[in-house]
Biopython code that builds the backbone (N, CA, C, O; Angstrom):
import numpy as np
from Bio.PDB.StructureBuilder import StructureBuilder

atoms = [
    (1, "UNK", "N", (0.848, -1.170, 0.000)),
    (1, "UNK", "CA", (0.000, 0.000, 0.000)),
    (1, "UNK", "C", (0.894, 1.234, 0.000)),
    (1, "UNK", "O", (1.852, 1.300, 0.769)),
    (2, "UNK", "N", (0.594, 2.208, -0.849)),
    (2, "UNK", "CA", (1.415, 3.411, -0.928)),
    (2, "UNK", "C", (0.904, 4.480, 0.026)),
    (2, "UNK", "O", (-0.281, 4.541, 0.352)),
    (3, "UNK", "N", (1.825, 5.309, 0.455)),
    (3, "UNK", "CA", (1.488, 6.411, 1.344)),
    (3, "UNK", "C", (0.845, 7.520, 0.518)),
    (3, "UNK", "O", (1.326, 7.830, -0.572)),
    (4, "UNK", "N", (-0.229, 8.120, 1.016)),
    (4, "UNK", "CA", (-0.886, 9.180, 0.261)),
    (4, "UNK", "C", (0.029, 10.393, 0.146)),
    (4, "UNK", "O", (0.818, 10.683, 1.046)),
    (5, "UNK", "N", (-0.088, 11.082, -0.956)),
    (5, "UNK", "CA", (0.751, 12.252, -1.209)),
    (5, "UNK", "C", (-0.136, 13.476, -1.351)),
    (5, "UNK", "O", (-1.230, 13.405, -1.911)),
    (6, "UNK", "N", (0.348, 14.595, -0.839)),
    (6, "UNK", "CA", (-0.386, 15.845, -0.968)),
    (6, "UNK", "C", (-0.385, 16.279, -2.433)),
    (6, "UNK", "O", (0.617, 16.114, -3.129)),
    (7, "UNK", "N", (-1.487, 16.823, -2.894)),
    (7, "UNK", "CA", (-1.571, 17.312, -4.258)),
    (7, "UNK", "C", (-0.540, 18.407, -4.486)),
    (7, "UNK", "O", (0.097, 18.462, -5.538)),
    (8, "UNK", "N", (-0.382, 19.267, -3.507)),
    (8, "UNK", "CA", (0.610, 20.333, -3.553)),
    (8, "UNK", "C", (1.683, 19.988, -2.519)),
    (8, "UNK", "O", (1.423, 20.059, -1.317)),
    (9, "UNK", "N", (2.876, 19.618, -2.965)),
    (9, "UNK", "CA", (3.905, 19.176, -2.019)),
    (9, "UNK", "C", (4.189, 20.174, -0.890)),
    (9, "UNK", "O", (4.471, 19.756, 0.233)),
    (10, "UNK", "N", (4.121, 21.461, -1.159)),
    (10, "UNK", "CA", (4.373, 22.466, -0.138)),
    (10, "UNK", "C", (3.303, 22.440, 0.950)),
    (10, "UNK", "O", (3.529, 22.928, 2.057)),
    (11, "UNK", "N", (2.163, 21.882, 0.642)),
    (11, "UNK", "CA", (1.073, 21.815, 1.613)),
    (11, "UNK", "C", (1.430, 20.892, 2.770)),
    (11, "UNK", "O", (0.964, 21.110, 3.888)),
    (12, "UNK", "N", (2.237, 19.873, 2.533)),
    (12, "UNK", "CA", (2.620, 18.921, 3.583)),
    (12, "UNK", "C", (3.320, 19.645, 4.733)),
    (12, "UNK", "O", (2.985, 19.421, 5.896)),
    (13, "UNK", "N", (4.282, 20.506, 4.424)),
    (13, "UNK", "CA", (4.999, 21.241, 5.468)),
    (13, "UNK", "C", (4.069, 22.174, 6.229)),
    (13, "UNK", "O", (4.149, 22.279, 7.453)),
    (14, "UNK", "N", (3.189, 22.849, 5.503)),
    (14, "UNK", "CA", (2.253, 23.779, 6.147)),
    (14, "UNK", "C", (1.291, 23.018, 7.061)),
    (14, "UNK", "O", (0.998, 23.480, 8.164)),
    (15, "UNK", "N", (0.802, 21.872, 6.623)),
    (15, "UNK", "CA", (-0.112, 21.077, 7.443)),
    (15, "UNK", "C", (0.587, 20.516, 8.673)),
    (15, "UNK", "O", (0.000, 20.464, 9.753)),
    (16, "UNK", "N", (1.842, 20.094, 8.513)),
    (16, "UNK", "CA", (2.597, 19.597, 9.668)),
    (16, "UNK", "C", (2.801, 20.704, 10.696)),
    (16, "UNK", "O", (2.668, 20.468, 11.897)),
    (17, "UNK", "N", (3.119, 21.898, 10.236)),
    (17, "UNK", "CA", (3.304, 23.047, 11.136)),
    (17, "UNK", "C", (1.988, 23.372, 11.846)),
    (17, "UNK", "O", (1.973, 23.634, 13.049)),
    (18, "UNK", "N", (0.895, 23.353, 11.100)),
    (18, "UNK", "CA", (-0.427, 23.633, 11.645)),
    (18, "UNK", "C", (-0.807, 22.586, 12.692)),
    (18, "UNK", "O", (-1.366, 22.918, 13.737)),
    (19, "UNK", "N", (-0.498, 21.322, 12.404)),
    (19, "UNK", "CA", (-0.806, 20.231, 13.329)),
    (19, "UNK", "C", (-0.016, 20.391, 14.630)),
    (19, "UNK", "O", (-0.563, 20.189, 15.714)),
    (20, "UNK", "N", (1.262, 20.750, 14.528)),
    (20, "UNK", "CA", (2.092, 20.932, 15.722)),
    (20, "UNK", "C", (1.574, 22.099, 16.566)),
    (20, "UNK", "O", (1.557, 22.026, 17.795)),
    (21, "UNK", "N", (1.152, 23.174, 15.895)),
    (21, "UNK", "CA", (0.599, 24.332, 16.598)),
    (21, "UNK", "C", (-0.678, 23.950, 17.342)),
    (21, "UNK", "O", (-0.863, 24.325, 18.499)),
    (22, "UNK", "N", (-1.549, 23.208, 16.678)),
    (22, "UNK", "CA", (-2.799, 22.767, 17.306)),
    (22, "UNK", "C", (-2.515, 21.859, 18.492)),
    (22, "UNK", "O", (-3.185, 21.954, 19.521)),
    (23, "UNK", "N", (-1.529, 20.984, 18.359)),
    (23, "UNK", "CA", (-1.170, 20.073, 19.455)),
    (23, "UNK", "C", (-0.682, 20.857, 20.670)),
    (23, "UNK", "O", (-1.056, 20.547, 21.800)),
    (24, "UNK", "N", (0.149, 21.867, 20.442)),
    (24, "UNK", "CA", (0.626, 22.703, 21.559)),
    (24, "UNK", "C", (-0.539, 23.389, 22.256)),
    (24, "UNK", "O", (-0.570, 23.477, 23.483)),
    (25, "UNK", "N", (-1.497, 23.873, 21.473)),
    (25, "UNK", "CA", (-2.634, 24.598, 22.039)),
    (25, "UNK", "C", (-3.497, 23.723, 22.942)),
    (25, "UNK", "O", (-4.080, 24.217, 23.906)),
    (26, "UNK", "N", (-3.582, 22.439, 22.643)),
    (26, "UNK", "CA", (-4.409, 21.545, 23.464)),
    (26, "UNK", "C", (-3.570, 20.733, 24.446)),
    (26, "UNK", "O", (-4.096, 19.874, 25.155)),
    (27, "UNK", "N", (-2.260, 21.006, 24.488)),
    (27, "UNK", "CA", (-1.390, 20.362, 25.466)),
    (27, "UNK", "C", (-1.015, 18.921, 25.165)),
    (27, "UNK", "O", (-0.776, 18.137, 26.083)),
    (28, "UNK", "N", (-0.960, 18.566, 23.882)),
    (28, "UNK", "CA", (-0.580, 17.213, 23.490)),
    (28, "UNK", "C", (0.877, 17.241, 23.031)),
    (28, "UNK", "O", (1.263, 18.087, 22.225)),
    (29, "UNK", "N", (1.678, 16.317, 23.545)),
    (29, "UNK", "CA", (3.089, 16.233, 23.195)),
    (29, "UNK", "C", (3.241, 15.481, 21.876)),
    (29, "UNK", "O", (3.475, 14.273, 21.862)),
    (30, "UNK", "N", (3.105, 16.205, 20.776)),
    (30, "UNK", "CA", (3.210, 15.623, 19.446)),
    (30, "UNK", "C", (4.646, 15.783, 18.970)),
    (30, "UNK", "O", (5.250, 16.841, 19.148)),
    (31, "UNK", "N", (5.187, 14.740, 18.369)),
    (31, "UNK", "CA", (6.554, 14.811, 17.867)),
    (31, "UNK", "C", (6.564, 14.496, 16.371)),
    (31, "UNK", "O", (5.617, 13.909, 15.848)),
    (32, "UNK", "N", (7.631, 14.887, 15.695)),
    (32, "UNK", "CA", (7.763, 14.569, 14.276)),
    (32, "UNK", "C", (7.897, 13.066, 14.121)),
    (32, "UNK", "O", (8.563, 12.407, 14.919)),
    (33, "UNK", "N", (7.265, 12.531, 13.096)),
    (33, "UNK", "CA", (7.339, 11.096, 12.861)),
    (33, "UNK", "C", (6.193, 10.352, 13.519)),
    (33, "UNK", "O", (5.062, 10.836, 13.579)),
    (34, "UNK", "N", (6.511, 9.173, 14.008)),
    (34, "UNK", "CA", (5.513, 8.263, 14.565)),
    (34, "UNK", "C", (4.978, 8.756, 15.906)),
    (34, "UNK", "O", (5.751, 9.111, 16.796)),
    (35, "UNK", "N", (3.654, 8.777, 16.044)),
    (35, "UNK", "CA", (3.001, 9.191, 17.282)),
    (35, "UNK", "C", (1.993, 8.152, 17.743)),
    (35, "UNK", "O", (0.930, 8.499, 18.257)),
    (36, "UNK", "N", (2.323, 6.877, 17.562)),
    (36, "UNK", "CA", (1.425, 5.788, 17.906)),
    (36, "UNK", "C", (1.185, 5.641, 19.391)),
    (36, "UNK", "O", (0.297, 4.895, 19.805)),
    (37, "UNK", "N", (1.961, 6.341, 20.200)),
    (37, "UNK", "CA", (1.782, 6.264, 21.647)),
    (37, "UNK", "C", (0.692, 7.211, 22.149)),
    (37, "UNK", "O", (0.368, 7.202, 23.337)),
    (38, "UNK", "N", (0.128, 8.023, 21.263)),
    (38, "UNK", "CA", (-0.956, 8.926, 21.668)),
    (38, "UNK", "C", (-2.247, 8.139, 21.857)),
    (38, "UNK", "O", (-2.508, 7.167, 21.149)),
    (39, "UNK", "N", (-3.035, 8.570, 22.810)),
    (39, "UNK", "CA", (-4.352, 7.964, 22.975)),
    (39, "UNK", "C", (-5.285, 8.502, 21.891)),
    (39, "UNK", "O", (-4.996, 9.516, 21.255)),
    (40, "UNK", "N", (-6.387, 7.823, 21.695)),
    (40, "UNK", "CA", (-7.382, 8.293, 20.728)),
    (40, "UNK", "C", (-7.901, 9.667, 21.129)),
    (40, "UNK", "O", (-8.161, 10.514, 20.274)),
    (41, "UNK", "N", (-8.049, 9.881, 22.421)),
    (41, "UNK", "CA", (-8.531, 11.163, 22.921)),
    (41, "UNK", "C", (-7.556, 12.285, 22.567)),
    (41, "UNK", "O", (-7.967, 13.360, 22.130)),
    (42, "UNK", "N", (-6.260, 12.024, 22.759)),
    (42, "UNK", "CA", (-5.257, 13.047, 22.445)),
    (42, "UNK", "C", (-5.224, 13.340, 20.944)),
    (42, "UNK", "O", (-5.230, 14.499, 20.529)),
    (43, "UNK", "N", (-5.190, 12.287, 20.143)),
    (43, "UNK", "CA", (-5.154, 12.470, 18.695)),
    (43, "UNK", "C", (-6.408, 13.195, 18.214)),
    (43, "UNK", "O", (-6.331, 14.069, 17.349)),
    (44, "UNK", "N", (-7.547, 12.838, 18.766)),
    (44, "UNK", "CA", (-8.801, 13.492, 18.388)),
    (44, "UNK", "C", (-8.843, 14.946, 18.787)),
    (44, "UNK", "O", (-9.420, 15.771, 18.078)),
    (45, "UNK", "N", (-8.234, 15.273, 19.922)),
    (45, "UNK", "CA", (-8.236, 16.666, 20.359)),
    (45, "UNK", "C", (-7.396, 17.529, 19.426)),
    (45, "UNK", "O", (-7.718, 18.696, 19.200)),
    (46, "UNK", "N", (-6.314, 16.958, 18.881)),
    (46, "UNK", "CA", (-5.488, 17.704, 17.927)),
    (46, "UNK", "C", (-6.287, 17.948, 16.647)),
    (46, "UNK", "O", (-6.340, 19.071, 16.147)),
    (47, "UNK", "N", (-6.903, 16.895, 16.124)),
    (47, "UNK", "CA", (-7.717, 17.042, 14.915)),
    (47, "UNK", "C", (-8.881, 17.991, 15.127)),
    (47, "UNK", "O", (-9.200, 18.796, 14.252)),
    (48, "UNK", "N", (-9.513, 17.899, 16.280)),
    (48, "UNK", "CA", (-10.631, 18.795, 16.585)),
    (48, "UNK", "C", (-10.199, 20.250, 16.654)),
    (48, "UNK", "O", (-10.909, 21.142, 16.189)),
    (49, "UNK", "N", (-9.024, 20.483, 17.240)),
    (49, "UNK", "CA", (-8.497, 21.853, 17.320)),
    (49, "UNK", "C", (-8.185, 22.384, 15.928)),
    (49, "UNK", "O", (-8.419, 23.558, 15.642)),
    (50, "UNK", "N", (-7.658, 21.524, 15.062)),
    (50, "UNK", "CA", (-7.366, 21.943, 13.690)),
    (50, "UNK", "C", (-8.649, 22.349, 12.966)),
    (50, "UNK", "O", (-8.695, 23.381, 12.297)),
    (51, "UNK", "N", (-9.689, 21.528, 13.107)),
    (51, "UNK", "CA", (-10.969, 21.840, 12.459)),
    (51, "UNK", "C", (-11.545, 23.133, 13.024)),
    (51, "UNK", "O", (-12.038, 23.976, 12.274)),
    (52, "UNK", "N", (-11.486, 23.291, 14.329)),
    (52, "UNK", "CA", (-11.999, 24.508, 14.970)),
    (52, "UNK", "C", (-11.316, 25.752, 14.399)),
    (52, "UNK", "O", (-11.978, 26.743, 14.087)),
    (53, "UNK", "N", (-9.989, 25.693, 14.264)),
    (53, "UNK", "CA", (-9.242, 26.837, 13.750)),
    (53, "UNK", "C", (-9.540, 27.083, 12.272)),
    (53, "UNK", "O", (-9.574, 28.233, 11.833)),
    (54, "UNK", "N", (-9.758, 26.005, 11.493)),
    (54, "UNK", "CA", (-10.093, 26.181, 10.081)),
    (54, "UNK", "C", (-11.463, 26.822, 9.917)),
    (54, "UNK", "O", (-11.650, 27.679, 9.054)),
    (55, "UNK", "N", (-12.424, 26.409, 10.746)),
    (55, "UNK", "CA", (-13.762, 26.993, 10.682)),
    (55, "UNK", "C", (-13.702, 28.465, 11.071)),
    (55, "UNK", "O", (-14.316, 29.305, 10.414)),
    (56, "UNK", "N", (-12.963, 28.782, 12.137)),
    (56, "UNK", "CA", (-12.813, 30.175, 12.556)),
    (56, "UNK", "C", (-12.183, 31.016, 11.447)),
    (56, "UNK", "O", (-12.627, 32.137, 11.195)),
    (57, "UNK", "N", (-11.155, 30.487, 10.783)),
    (57, "UNK", "CA", (-10.496, 31.213, 9.694)),
    (57, "UNK", "C", (-11.471, 31.457, 8.542)),
    (57, "UNK", "O", (-11.505, 32.542, 7.963)),
    (58, "UNK", "N", (-12.253, 30.442, 8.222)),
    (58, "UNK", "CA", (-13.234, 30.584, 7.140)),
    (58, "UNK", "C", (-14.271, 31.643, 7.495)),
    (58, "UNK", "O", (-14.615, 32.489, 6.669)),
    (59, "UNK", "N", (-14.763, 31.590, 8.721)),
    (59, "UNK", "CA", (-15.784, 32.548, 9.147)),
    (59, "UNK", "C", (-15.239, 33.965, 9.172)),
    (59, "UNK", "O", (-15.996, 34.919, 8.992)),
    (60, "UNK", "N", (-13.937, 34.121, 9.390)),
    (60, "UNK", "CA", (-13.321, 35.441, 9.423)),
    (60, "UNK", "C", (-12.808, 35.862, 8.041)),
    (60, "UNK", "O", (-12.201, 36.924, 7.904)),
    (61, "UNK", "N", (-13.049, 35.037, 7.025)),
    (61, "UNK", "CA", (-12.666, 35.384, 5.664)),
    (61, "UNK", "C", (-11.208, 35.159, 5.348)),
    (61, "UNK", "O", (-10.721, 35.675, 4.342)),
    (62, "UNK", "N", (-10.483, 34.403, 6.173)),
    (62, "UNK", "CA", (-9.073, 34.115, 5.911)),
    (62, "UNK", "C", (-9.002, 32.811, 5.145)),
    (62, "UNK", "O", (-9.622, 31.817, 5.522)),
    (63, "UNK", "N", (-8.247, 32.827, 4.076)),
    (63, "UNK", "CA", (-8.153, 31.601, 3.251)),
    (63, "UNK", "C", (-6.747, 31.126, 3.156)),
    (63, "UNK", "O", (-6.479, 30.114, 2.507)),
]
sb = StructureBuilder()
sb.init_structure("model")
sb.init_model(0)
sb.init_chain("A")
sb.init_seg("    ")
for serial, (resi, resn, name, xyz) in enumerate(atoms, 1):
    if name == "N":
        sb.init_residue(resn, " ", resi, " ")
    sb.init_atom(name, np.array(xyz, "f"), 0.0, 1.0, " ", f" {name:<3s}", serial, name[0])
structure = sb.get_structure()
């Protein structure tokens, strides 16, 4: 099975930076690479924070 690739390669770095920022905001110790030691709750809180920030950006007209 192949690893999925971003349509825009530069988007990968931006998404990784965004994910790390969201993790810091919710107090999850996210590291580069494998994070299989995170609980489902921790991983979900990072994803939820990312979605929350994307919705806020959209509502404020930031793209």
